[in-house]
C-alpha positions, -999 to 999 in steps of 0.1 A, spaced: -472 82 291 -458 88 326 -478 107 348 -461 102 385 -455 137 397 -429 126 422 -407 110 394 -378 137 389 -363 119 358 -360 140 327 -383 118 306 -412 121 331 -408 158 336 -408 164 299 -436 142 295 -456 165 319 -447 198 299 -455 183 265 -488 172 277 -498 209 281 -509 222 247 -490 257 245 -489 270 211 -475 307 212 -483 326 233 -483 301 263 -505 305 291 -516 284 319 -514 249 325 -479 245 310 -468 272 334 -485 255 362 -466 223 357 -434 239 358 -442 259 389 -454 227 407 -416 212 397 -397 242 410 -416 251 444 -405 218 461 -371 226 451 -372 257 472 -377 282 443 -396 316 446 -417 314 416 -431 347 400 -456 342 373 -471 372 356 -487 383 325 -475 412 303 -488 433 274 -520 436 253 -528 430 218 -518 425 193 -486 411 206 -499 402 241 -509 394 265 -480 370 273 -474 348 305 -439 345 319 -421 326 349 -394 339 367 -380 317 393 -349 319 417 -332 303 448 -303 315 468 -285 293 491 -259 313 504 -232 340 488 -219 328 455 -223 334 418 -257 338 402 -263 313 372 -293 316 350 -312 292 326 -335 306 302 -359 293 277 -395 292 264 -425 270 271 -442 282 239 -444 260 206 -451 266 170 -485 250 158 -483 215 153 -498 211 118 -516 184 104 -500 148 99 -486 135 129 -484 98 137 -500 106 171 -516 134 189 -489 161 192 -500 171 227 -501 134 240 -464 127 246 -455 89 236 -421 68 236 -418 47 206 -386 29 203 -359 52 218 -376 85 212 -401 107 228 -427 123 204 -445 157 211 -447 194 200 -418 210 220 -399 178 227 -365 196 213 -376 232 211 -375 234 241 -395 216 268 -371 187 267 -343 210 275 -364 227 304 -373 194 320 -335 184 317 -326 213 334 -352 210 363 -340 173 366 -304 185 371 -316 208 398 -325 176 419 -290 163 415 -271 193 425 -254 192 461 -276 210 490 -248 228 502 -238 245 468 -238 285 475 -251 311 451 -282 318 432 -301 299 402 -327 313 383 -349 304 354 -360 331 330 -389 313 311 -413 330 287 -447 321 269 -436 340 237 -406 333 220 -420 317 190 -441 348 182 -434 385 182 -414 383 215 -424 419 226 -437 411 261 -416 379 267 -381 379 278 -379 418 275 -406 418 303 -386 393 322 -356 410 323 -375 440 338 -389 418 364 -355 408 373 -344 442 378 -372 446 402 -364 416 423 -328 427 423 -315 397 403 -283 401 383 -270 369 368 -233 365 363 -238 342 332 -267 327 313 -272 294 297 -301 296 268 -315 259 263 -323 265 225 -317 232 206 -281 239 190 -270 204 186 -268 193 149 -256 157 141 -251 146 181 -259 162 215 -230 185 222 -215 191 188 -226 229 185 -228 256 210 -238 290 199 -219 319 215 -234 346 193 -260 356 168 -265 377 139 -289 405 140 -322 406 119 -339 435 104 -371 436 81 -375 466 57 -407 476 35 -400 498 6 -424 517 -13 -426 538 -44 -456 559 -49 -468 567 -87 -495 581 -104 -523 558 -116 -531 562 -152 -542 544 -185 -513 524 -202 -521 541 -236 -514 577 -217 -483 571 -198 -473 608 -200 -503 614 -179 -493 588 -153 -463 578 -133 -454 542 -132 -436 533 -98 -424 499 -109 -394 507 -129 -381 529 -100 -388 502 -74 -368 475 -96 -340 499 -100 -340 503 -62 -340 463 -57 -312 463 -82 -290 485 -63 -298 467 -29 -292 434 -45 -257 446 -58 -248 457 -21 -220 439 -4 -224 447 34 -191 429 44 -171 397 38 -177 381 75 -157 382 106 -134 358 127 -168 343 142 -196 355 119 -205 347 85 -211 377 60 -242 396 63 -268 390 36 -299 409 21 -328 388 7 -358 402 -12 -385 382 2 -417 399 -13 -427 420 -44 -461 433 -46 -480 457 -67 -517 441 -65 -528 455 -96 -557 434 -114 -562 454 -146 -537 447 -175 -545 483 -188 -538 502 -156 -505 519 -144 -506 515 -108 -506 539 -82 -479 524 -60 -456 493 -57 -438 476 -26 -412 453 -16 -399 437 15 -363 428 21 -348 409 52 -313 413 64 -292 391 87 -262 410 100 -231 406 121 -216 426 146 -200 452 120 -233 467 117 -263 478 137 -302 477 127 -299 518 126 -273 519 103 -287 492 78 -321 512 78 -302 545 70 -281 528 42 -313 511 27 -332 545 30 -306 565 12 -307 538 -17 -346 539 -17 -347 578 -17 -325 581 -48 -354 566 -68 -380 585 -50 -389 556 -26 -394 555 13 -387 528 39 -403 516 68 -384 490 91 -387 469 122 -353 456 138 -359 421 153 -328 419 171 -292 433 170 -261 408 168 -242 397 199 -210 376 204 -200 362 239 -161 358 236 -148 323 241 -141 323 281 -154 311 313 -190 303 300 -179 285 270 -152 266 288 -180 254 315 -201 241 288 -175 227 266 -158 209 293 -193 193 307 -200 182 272 -168 166 268 -170 150 301 -206 133 294 -204 128 256 -166 126 247 -170 153 220 -151 186 215 -180 211 207 -179 238 180 -184 272 191 -208 289 162 -228 320 155 -249 304 126 -286 303 125 -314 324 135 -322 347 162 -330 338 196 -341 353 230 -304 353 238 -301 386 216 -318 402 245 -302 383 276 -269 394 261 -275 428 276 -275 414 312 -242 391 312 -223 366 291 -247 344 274 -245 312 252 -269 287 239 -267 249 243 -295 221 238 -308 193 223 -305 180 184 -322 202 163 -333 178 134 -371 179 143 -377 210 156 -409 228 138 -414 193 119 -441 170 120 -435 141 147 -410 164 165 -389 139 187 -361 137 212 -339 107 218 -345 95 255 -308 91 258 -302 127 250 -326 139 277 -306 120 303 -272 130 289 -283 168 287 -293 163 324 -258 153 334 -242 181 311 -267 208 326 -259 196 362 -222 198 356 -224 230 341 -245 246 368 -225 229 396 -191 243 383 -207 276 377 -217 281 413 -185 266 429 -164 289 405 -148 258 388 -146 267 349 -127 233 341 -132 197 347 -122 184 381 
């Protein structure tokens, strides 16, 4: 493992971050490492902790550097990782290069991308005007209550208003650069409850079984067609993810029955409109609904930002990238409130898996791509020179 702190190569920087265990919510050493990388580059670094249990406390890092009047380009990401699990070929928090791959939890999701961006900063011209900021949370993989949202409040307090933002999530599928995300569907989870009256199965007239009503509710929900998709989004979908009665006795009519559904929805809906729609269905059979909106859908229409990213990818890899809105949610759903936002990063084949790994060559190519994107964003050149 490389430990030379003066080495500005993306591989060495990635190894430093990977060597810091940072299962969500991340705190401490991994943020200290990133801060140590940024301060010599002239960045002001604001590390802070937000929130209380159960979703906090969470550590976050906001860094910025202004070198004159010009555009503000932001890079966003997260230093927290999912638990590594058991069965790795080597210690998940001891980065190791085997063959052409760097192994370690967070290699692609997404410490490798953060390392590549920092490496790209070393290659930027000193005279480039404008502001560069890094919006880095310790809680993207968890509840995300006190992560990027708290960072956005901090940006307002510091008077930081980005013109565009790149999130370094691992969007690539088969090859580095083949997919860029310009939007994401929204997500809402709902818990449906039907209350009944407990009683003996031999005396049903003295009880009220909630299960038939819940089954009818779920059948109606399952029959719902929310939409047929849009030019940029696939159709919204409803999935029944849990069904529970919790009745251990074969001769007892239960007092209540519950179910959980998850809806991923495009920009034809909002979380609130879907809650209202499902609540009406549940109420028709005497049920009630509690809900939690994880995020609203967003779409950054193809334009300056997607051109910047696509051109840089083509210049480095020769690929014509696909603009997509598929996949789950990310913190881009929050950042889209500030400015145009897109996501682009490493190959996602091993994220959240055992023996997560990134191709060393991809780290170097991603550094080159990030450098071109940042340089052109600040110089106001949205297409290749």
